[in-house]
Backbone as numpy.savetxt, mean C-alpha at the origin, in Angstrom:
# Nx Ny Nz CAx CAy CAz Cx Cy Cz
8.78 -20.73 -15.55 7.89 -20.10 -15.38 8.79 -18.81 -14.63
8.50 -17.94 -14.78 8.90 -17.10 -14.33 7.95 -16.24 -12.85
8.70 -16.45 -11.80 8.45 -15.84 -10.83 8.29 -13.78 -10.20
7.10 -13.84 -10.60 6.33 -12.18 -10.33 7.22 -11.74 -9.56
7.29 -10.42 -9.53 8.28 -9.59 -8.11 7.34 -9.18 -7.41
7.79 -8.80 -6.07 6.82 -8.32 -5.32 7.54 -7.19 -3.80
6.12 -6.34 -4.09 6.59 -5.81 -2.69 6.48 -5.20 -1.69
6.83 -5.27 -0.43 5.78 -4.96 0.69 5.68 -3.93 1.70
4.53 -3.95 1.21 4.19 -2.45 1.93 3.77 -2.56 3.50
3.87 -1.50 4.55 3.38 -1.24 5.60 2.21 0.06 5.91
1.33 -0.07 6.36 0.43 0.72 6.03 0.63 0.95 7.82
1.15 2.81 8.08 1.95 2.83 9.14 1.46 3.56 9.65
0.61 4.99 9.23 0.23 5.97 9.66 -1.38 6.14 9.27
-2.25 6.37 10.44 -3.87 6.59 10.89 -4.42 7.17 9.06
-5.37 7.08 8.78 -6.42 7.19 8.03 -7.45 8.80 8.43
-7.26 8.55 9.58 -8.00 9.58 9.69 -7.76 11.33 9.22
-8.76 12.00 9.07 -9.10 13.05 8.66 -8.43 12.91 7.06
-8.20 12.19 5.90 -7.76 11.94 4.99 -8.45 12.14 4.26
-8.62 13.07 2.73 -10.04 12.29 1.67 -10.68 11.23 1.54
-11.68 11.01 1.15 -11.83 9.61 0.88 -11.62 9.02 -0.47
-11.13 9.44 -0.78 -9.82 8.49 -2.36 -8.94 7.98 -1.38
-7.84 8.42 -0.74 -7.04 8.47 0.20 -7.42 6.87 0.82
-8.69 7.35 1.83 -9.46 5.58 2.41 -9.25 4.56 1.03
-9.54 4.87 0.05 -10.63 3.58 -0.84 -9.40 3.41 -1.33
-8.00 3.56 -1.44 -6.47 3.19 -1.93 -6.12 2.38 -0.81
-5.99 2.74 0.65 -5.86 2.09 1.76 -6.52 1.04 1.34
-7.50 0.66 1.56 -8.78 -0.25 0.99 -8.11 -1.31 0.01
-8.17 -0.95 -1.30 -7.94 -0.91 -2.65 -6.65 -1.72 -2.16
-5.66 -1.55 -1.44 -3.63 -2.41 -1.08 -4.49 -3.39 -0.33
-5.34 -3.36 0.66 -5.66 -4.73 1.35 -5.40 -4.15 2.62
-5.17 -3.13 2.59 -4.97 -2.97 4.63 -6.45 -2.71 5.38
-6.28 -4.16 6.15 -7.42 -3.60 7.86 -7.00 -2.86 8.45
-6.26 -2.88 9.15 -5.30 -2.10 9.94 -4.40 -1.35 10.10
-3.75 -0.66 11.16 -2.65 -0.14 11.40 -1.36 -0.83 11.43
-0.67 -0.39 11.34 0.93 -1.20 11.32 1.25 -2.64 10.64
-0.30 -3.39 10.03 -0.74 -4.46 9.24 0.68 -3.61 7.59
0.87 -5.42 7.35 2.36 -5.16 5.95 1.65 -6.38 5.37
1.16 -6.14 3.28 1.17 -6.76 2.68 1.82 -6.57 1.49
2.54 -8.08 1.12 2.79 -8.07 0.04 1.83 -8.52 -1.24
2.27 -7.38 -2.58 1.41 -7.44 -3.67 2.46 -7.60 -4.38
1.94 -7.95 -6.42 2.89 -8.07 -6.93 3.60 -6.27 -7.13
4.22 -6.25 -8.15 5.24 -5.38 -7.71 4.64 -4.09 -10.04
3.82 -3.75 -9.62 3.09 -3.65 -10.84 2.65 -2.10 -10.81
2.61 -1.65 -12.09 2.54 -0.47 -12.17 1.52 0.51 -11.54
0.34 -0.21 -11.31 -1.03 0.03 -10.80 -0.27 0.16 -9.62
-0.58 -0.42 -8.82 0.17 -0.86 -7.32 0.88 0.21 -6.83
2.04 0.68 -7.87 3.46 1.44 -7.84 2.22 3.01 -7.50
1.74 3.07 -8.54 0.75 4.44 -8.95 -0.05 4.14 -7.32
-1.02 3.58 -6.95 -1.68 3.47 -5.64 -0.80 3.67 -4.47
0.16 3.03 -4.34 1.53 3.72 -3.18 2.03 5.32 -3.02
2.11 5.93 -4.60 2.45 7.05 -5.29 1.15 8.61 -4.29
-0.04 8.03 -4.41 -0.89 8.35 -4.24 -1.39 8.71 -2.14
-0.67 7.84 -1.80 -0.42 8.73 -0.12 0.96 7.64 0.31
1.61 8.17 -0.27 3.25 7.82 0.51 3.24 8.66 1.59
2.13 9.52 2.34 2.14 10.04 3.63 1.76 8.96 4.98
0.95 7.66 4.43 0.26 6.70 5.22 1.08 4.96 4.92
1.44 5.21 3.75 2.22 3.83 3.56 3.65 3.93 3.59
4.66 3.36 3.84 6.05 2.54 2.99 6.04 1.47 2.20
7.43 1.59 1.31 7.98 0.04 1.22 9.23 0.03 1.73
8.80 -1.39 1.98 9.65 -1.97 3.14 10.94 -2.64 2.31
12.36 -2.49 2.32 13.23 -3.81 1.96 12.97 -5.26 1.72
13.63 -6.06 0.78 12.61 -7.39 0.66 13.88 -7.67 1.28
């Protein structure tokens, strides 16, 4: 069975004074606190979510 690719995403900037939809994206990615790093499957949906909030999160190299 082929292993799915993963991406590591870091939540590095506060969501204070951001639109409600952007806050929902942060929560949808699974972030609960600042400077947290999560690992998600590298899918088109996850990439789209990251693309909506590039000023709040960054993709880390594996």
